[in-house]
C-alpha positions in Angstrom: 23.9 2.7 2.9 22.5 4.8 6.0 19.3 6.4 6.6 17.1 7.4 9.6 14.7 5.1 11.1 10.9 5.6 10.5 9.4 6.7 13.9 7.1 4.7 16.1 3.3 5.2 16.8 3.4 3.3 19.6 6.0 1.3 21.5 4.9 -2.2 20.8 2.3 -4.2 19.2 2.2 -6.7 22.1 -0.7 -5.9 24.4 -0.1 -5.5 28.2 -3.0 -7.8 28.8 -5.6 -9.3 26.5 -9.0 -7.2 26.5 -10.6 -9.4 23.8 -11.8 -12.4 25.6 -13.9 -15.5 24.9 -17.6 -16.0 25.5 -20.3 -13.6 26.5 -18.0 -11.2 28.6 -15.7 -10.5 26.1 -13.7 -7.9 27.7 -12.1 -8.2 31.1 -14.1 -6.4 33.9 -11.0 -5.6 35.6 -8.7 -4.6 32.9 -8.1 -0.7 33.5 -6.7 1.2 30.4 -5.4 4.7 31.4 -6.1 6.8 28.1 -3.7 9.5 28.1 -5.0 13.1 27.6 -4.5 14.7 24.1 -1.6 16.8 25.3 -0.1 13.7 26.9 -0.4 12.0 23.7 1.1 14.6 21.3 4.1 15.0 23.9 4.8 11.5 23.7 4.3 10.8 20.1 6.6 13.9 19.1 9.2 12.7 21.5 9.2 9.5 19.5 9.3 11.2 16.4 12.4 13.1 17.4 14.1 10.3 19.0 13.6 8.0 16.1 14.5 10.8 13.5 17.6 11.6 15.3 18.9 8.0 15.3 20.8 6.5 12.4 20.6 2.8 11.6 22.1 0.5 8.8 19.3 -0.2 6.2 17.8 -3.6 6.9 17.5 -6.0 4.1 13.9 -7.4 3.6 12.5 -10.2 1.3 12.0 -9.1 -2.2 8.8 -7.4 -3.3 7.2 -10.7 -4.6 3.9 -9.4 -3.0 2.9 -5.7 -2.5 -0.2 -3.8 -1.5 -1.0 -1.2 -3.9 -1.3 2.5 -3.0 -4.8 3.5 -2.7 -6.1 7.0 -2.0 -8.1 7.1 1.3 -7.2 3.4 2.0 -3.6 2.6 2.3 -3.1 4.9 5.4 -1.4 4.3 8.9 -4.4 2.5 10.1 -4.6 -0.2 7.3 -1.0 -0.7 7.0 -0.8 -1.2 10.8 -3.5 -4.0 10.3 -1.8 -5.4 7.2 1.5 -5.7 9.0 -0.3 -7.5 12.0 -1.6 -10.1 9.4 1.6 -10.3 7.0 5.1 -9.8 8.0 6.7 -9.8 4.5 4.2 -7.9 2.2 5.5 -4.7 0.9 3.4 -1.8 2.0 2.7 1.5 0.1 1.5 4.8 1.4 -1.3 6.7 -0.4 -0.2 8.9 -3.0 1.0 12.1 -1.5 1.3 15.2 -3.7 4.8 16.9 -3.5 3.2 20.3 -3.0 1.4 18.6 0.1 4.7 17.6 1.7 6.4 20.9 0.8 3.5 23.1 2.0 2.8 21.1 5.2 6.4 21.1 6.2 5.5 22.0 10.0 3.0 19.2 10.1 4.9 16.4 8.3 4.4 13.7 10.8 0.5 13.8 10.1 1.4 12.8 6.4 4.6 10.9 6.6 4.8 9.1 10.1 4.8 5.4 10.3 5.7 2.8 12.8 8.9 1.1 12.4 7.1 -2.3 12.2 5.7 -1.3 8.9 9.0 -1.9 7.1 9.3 -2.9 4.3 7.4 0.4 3.2 7.3 2.5 0.0 6.4 6.2 0.0 4.5 7.1 -3.3 4.6 10.7 -4.3 3.0 12.5 -7.3 3.7 16.0 -8.9 4.5 17.9 -12.0 6.9 20.4 -10.4 10.7 19.2 -10.3 11.6 21.8 -7.5 8.7 20.6 -5.5 9.5 17.1 -6.1 13.0 17.5 -5.0 12.1 19.4 -1.9 9.4 16.6 -1.0 12.0 13.9 -1.5 14.3 15.8 0.7 11.6 16.3 3.5 10.7 12.7 3.4 14.2 11.3 4.0 14.4 11.5 7.8 11.3 9.0 7.9 13.2 6.3 6.7 11.0 4.8 3.8 12.6 1.8 1.9 11.9 3.0 -1.6 10.2 6.0 -3.1 7.6 5.5 -6.1 6.5 8.0 -8.4 2.8 7.9 -9.6 2.3 7.9 -13.3 -0.9 5.8 -13.2 -3.7 7.8 -11.2 -6.5 8.7 -13.8 -8.6 10.8 -11.2 -9.8 14.0 -12.5 -8.2 15.9 -9.7 -4.8 14.5 -10.4 -4.4 13.5 -14.2 -6.9 16.6 -15.1 -6.5 19.7 -12.9 -3.2 18.5 -11.3 -1.6 17.6 -14.6 0.2 14.6 -13.0 -0.6 10.8 -12.4 -1.2 9.0 -15.7 -1.1 12.0 -17.8 2.7 11.8 -17.4 2.9 8.8 -19.4 2.6 11.3 -22.3 5.8 13.1 -21.3 8.5 10.4 -20.4 11.1 13.1 -20.7 9.6 14.9 -17.7 9.2 11.5 -15.9 12.7 10.8 -16.5 13.8 14.1 -15.1 11.5 13.5 -12.1 13.1 10.3 -11.4 16.5 11.7 -11.7 15.7 14.5 -9.3 14.2 11.9 -6.8 17.2 9.8 -6.9 19.6 12.6 -6.4 17.8 13.5 -3.2 17.5 10.2 -1.6 19.8 7.3 -1.0 16.9 4.5 -1.3 15.8 2.8 -4.6 13.2 4.7 -6.8 10.4 3.2 -9.0 7.6 4.1 -11.2 4.0 3.0 -11.0 2.2 3.4 -14.5 -0.5 2.1 -16.9 0.1 0.3 -20.2 -1.3 3.4 -21.9 -3.4 6.5 -22.0 -6.4 6.9 -24.2 -5.5 6.2 -27.7 -1.9 6.1 -26.9 -2.2 2.5 -26.0 0.0 0.6 -28.4 2.9 -1.8 -27.0 5.2 0.2 -28.8 4.2 3.3 -27.2 4.3 1.6 -23.8 7.9 0.3 -24.7 9.0 4.0 -25.7 8.0 5.1 -22.3 9.7 2.5 -20.5 12.8 2.9 -22.5 13.0 6.7 -22.3 12.5 6.7 -18.5 14.8 3.8 -17.9 17.7 5.2 -20.1 17.3 8.8 -18.9 17.0 7.9 -15.1 18.1 5.5 -12.5 14.8 3.9 -12.5 15.2 0.0 -13.0 11.9 -1.1 -11.4 8.3 -0.5 -13.0 5.0 -1.2 -11.2 2.6 -2.1 -14.4 -1.2 -1.6 -14.1 -2.1 -3.9 -16.9 -4.8 -1.5 -18.1 -4.8 1.6 -20.0 -6.4 5.0 -18.5 -9.2 6.6 -20.0 -9.2 10.3 -19.0 -12.5 11.4 -20.3 -15.8 10.2 -19.6 -15.3 7.6 -17.0 -14.6 7.5 -13.1 -11.5 6.4 -11.4 -13.5 3.3 -10.3 -14.6 2.5 -13.8 -10.9 3.0 -14.9 -10.2 -0.1 -12.8 -12.6 -2.1 -14.6 -14.0 -0.8 -18.1 -10.4 -0.8 -19.9 -9.4 -4.5 -20.7 -6.5 -6.1 -18.9 -3.7 -6.9 -21.3 -1.3 -9.1 -19.3 0.3 -9.9 -22.6 1.8 -6.3 -22.5 3.3 -7.0 -19.0 4.9 -10.3 -19.9 6.1 -8.7 -23.3 8.0 -6.1 -21.1 9.5 -8.8 -19.1 10.8 -10.6 -22.3 12.0 -7.3 -24.1 13.7 -5.5 -21.2 15.7 -8.2 -19.2 17.7 -5.6 -17.3 14.6 -4.0 -15.8 12.3 -5.3 -13.0 8.6 -5.2 -13.5 5.7 -5.8 -10.9 2.3 -6.7 -12.3 -0.8 -5.2 -11.0 -4.4 -5.1 -11.9 -7.3 -7.6 -11.6 -5.4 -10.1 -9.3 -7.6 -11.0 -6.3 -6.2 -14.3 -4.9 -3.2 -15.9 -3.7 -3.7 -18.7 -6.4 -3.5 -16.0 -8.9 -0.5 -14.1 -7.4 1.5 -17.5 -7.7 0.2 -18.3 -11.1 1.5 -14.8 -12.3 4.7 -15.5 -10.4 5.2 -19.0 -12.2 4.7 -17.4 -15.7 7.6 -15.1 -14.9 6.3 -12.2 -13.2 9.0 -10.5 -11.0 6.5 -9.4 -8.2 2.7 -9.0 -7.9 0.7 -6.0 -6.6 -2.6 -6.4 -5.2 -4.9 -3.6 -4.5 -8.7 -3.7 -3.4 -8.7 -7.4 -2.7 -5.9 -6.9 -0.2 -8.3 -4.2 1.6 -11.6 -5.7 1.3 -10.6 -9.3 2.2 -7.6 -8.7 4.3 -7.6 -11.7 6.4 -8.2 -14.4 3.6 -5.5 -12.8 1.3 -2.9 -11.3 3.6 -3.1 -14.3 5.9 -1.4 -16.6 3.2 1.2 -14.1 1.8 4.0 -15.2 4.2 3.4 -18.8 3.8 2.2 -19.3 0.2 4.6 -16.6 -1.2 7.6 -16.3 1.0 7.8 -19.9 2.2 7.3 -19.1 5.9 5.6 -21.7 8.3 1.8 -21.6 8.1 0.8 -19.0 10.7 -1.3 -19.9 13.8 -2.4 -16.3 14.1 -6.1 -15.7 14.9 -8.6 -12.7 14.2 -8.7 -12.3 17.9 -5.0 -11.9 18.5 -5.0 -9.4 15.6 -7.8 -7.4 17.1 -6.0 -7.3 20.8 -2.8 -5.8 19.1 -4.9 -3.4 16.8 -7.0 -2.3 19.8 -3.9 -1.0 21.5 -2.7 0.8 18.3 -6.1 2.3 17.9 -6.5 3.8 21.3 -3.0 5.1 21.2 -3.7 7.2 18.1 -7.2 8.4 18.6 -7.4 12.3 18.6 -3.8 12.7 17.9 -4.6 15.6 15.4 -7.5 17.3 17.1 -10.6 15.5 16.1 -8.6 13.1 13.9 -8.4 10.2 13.8 -11.7 9.3 15.2 -13.1 5.9 16.0 -14.7 5.5 12.5 -11.2 6.3 10.7 -9.4 3.6 13.0 -12.1 0.9 12.5 -12.6 1.5 8.5 -9.9 -1.1 7.7 -11.6 -3.7 9.6 -14.8 -3.5 7.7 -13.6 -6.4 5.4 -12.1 -8.4 8.3 -14.9 -10.8 8.7 -15.5 -11.0 4.8 -18.2 -14.0 4.1 -18.1 -15.0 7.8 -20.9 -15.8 10.0 -22.0 -12.8 11.9 -20.3 -10.4 9.5 -23.5 -8.6 8.5 -24.7 -8.2 12.1 -21.3 -6.9 13.2 -21.4 -4.2 10.5 -25.0 -3.0 11.7 -23.7 -2.9 15.4 -20.7 -0.9 13.9 -22.8 1.5 12.5 -24.5 2.2 15.6 -21.5 2.1 17.8 -20.0 4.7 15.5 -22.5 7.3 17.0 -21.3 7.2 20.5 -18.1 4.9 21.1 -15.2 7.1 21.9 -12.6 4.4 22.4 -11.7 1.1 20.1 -11.8 -0.9 23.5 -15.6 0.4 23.8 -16.3 -0.3 20.2 -15.0 -3.9 20.2 -16.9 -4.5 23.6 -20.1 -3.4 21.8 -19.8 -4.8 18.4 -17.8 -8.3 18.7 -20.5 -10.0 20.3 -21.9 -10.6 16.7 -19.0 -12.8 15.7 -18.8 -16.3 17.0 -15.8 -17.4 18.9 -15.3 -20.0 16.3 -14.6 -17.1 13.8 -12.4 -15.1 16.2 -10.3 -18.1 17.3 -9.7 -20.1 14.0 -6.4 -19.7 12.6 -6.0 -18.9 8.8 -7.7 -21.5 6.6 -7.4 -22.6 2.9 -6.9 -19.6 0.6 -9.6 -18.9 -2.0 -9.2 -20.4 -5.3 -8.7 -18.0 -8.2 -8.5 -18.0 -12.0 -5.1 -19.1 -12.7 -5.1 -19.6 -16.5 -5.4 -16.0 -17.5 -1.4 -15.4 -17.1 -0.5 -18.6 -19.2 -3.0 -17.6 -21.9 -1.6 -13.9 -21.8 1.7 -15.3 -22.7 0.4 -16.9 -25.9 -0.8 -13.6 -27.1 2.5 -11.6 -26.6 2.9 -8.6 -29.1 6.1 -8.7 -31.4 9.3 -7.9 -29.6 10.2 -4.2 -29.3 13.1 -3.0 -31.1 14.8 0.3 -30.3 14.3 2.8 -33.0 16.9 5.2 -34.2 15.3 8.3 -32.9 15.2 6.3 -29.4 18.9 5.8 -29.6 19.6 9.6 -30.2 17.3 10.5 -27.4 19.1 8.1 -25.0 
């Protein structure tokens, strides 16, 4: 299988010279960074885009998606994915959900929405939409960027998406359309296609209804992998944030799907916050685990254990200082790439949970608020704010992982609903 390589945003994550130094003078006084002008940045950036898009390479094999970071609107952008990959080499990364219409109508500005550095592999593009023609066009336009999979959003409960947009989780009520959409996506790409969904919508929340959706989509399309957010969605009366906490988790539905559809692959999502919980879910038979907010809000303590605790790699000696050195180089290379965006605040946003629960975290955030008002480079931002963080925090390698609630998955397996049987009308549908 052949595909184009995703293009790079910066030549290398290895800094020319460390600028985040120990002790009071944390930045080298004789370090000179030549910031390119905006026009020079864009020329260099689009030259990279062109050269990578025109090159063809054999698809690289990656470890299986035992651990992935959920697609999150306004969070899993290029900046966060760059940070996540600096911490974990094996976690599967997802883009934010991008509407098919956005890709189609921004055809002349696609790098802004689809560009990513090759170090981000393995990476999955998540798209959403309710128009098959636009879904097909969006898939075709995305192909040259070299994503490793394409995922279709059938789980977002946002009123803008599931309401006015008529896609997202609302599509769970129309499995035939989802099957058609997945067939269209698959016909226009060479990479695997997957679906991310909930366990139900409003009153359509029985296990049999969930099985009907899975059966119809998988039997009418090439879809063999489903990411299951183990809560139903409520479309009226609560916010997307409340939809992540108010509907109860029903892990028993997930494990019942694993039992009843042995030829399919399922990734569990929802309410999982620690590496302990990830491994507990896998021990009970989960094919893979997807984590959302916990990976963003406590990136160091969670992602820092993924490679060793889940993929069996040696425990890393990586420190926060080393990550920040590399992230600074990335950040200063992309500032102002698209006019006023991204700005310092945009690039720093993924770091706001980087010192979670550590000494100096509160002071660092206060200094960050002040620095956002006048700092124009990531280097100057770090010079002004990192004095709040002790060297012992910056230079300590990853420590023991936080303990989680590991019994919930074994408990869920004791509550499995009765096995699903395919009804006669389902066989006729297939």
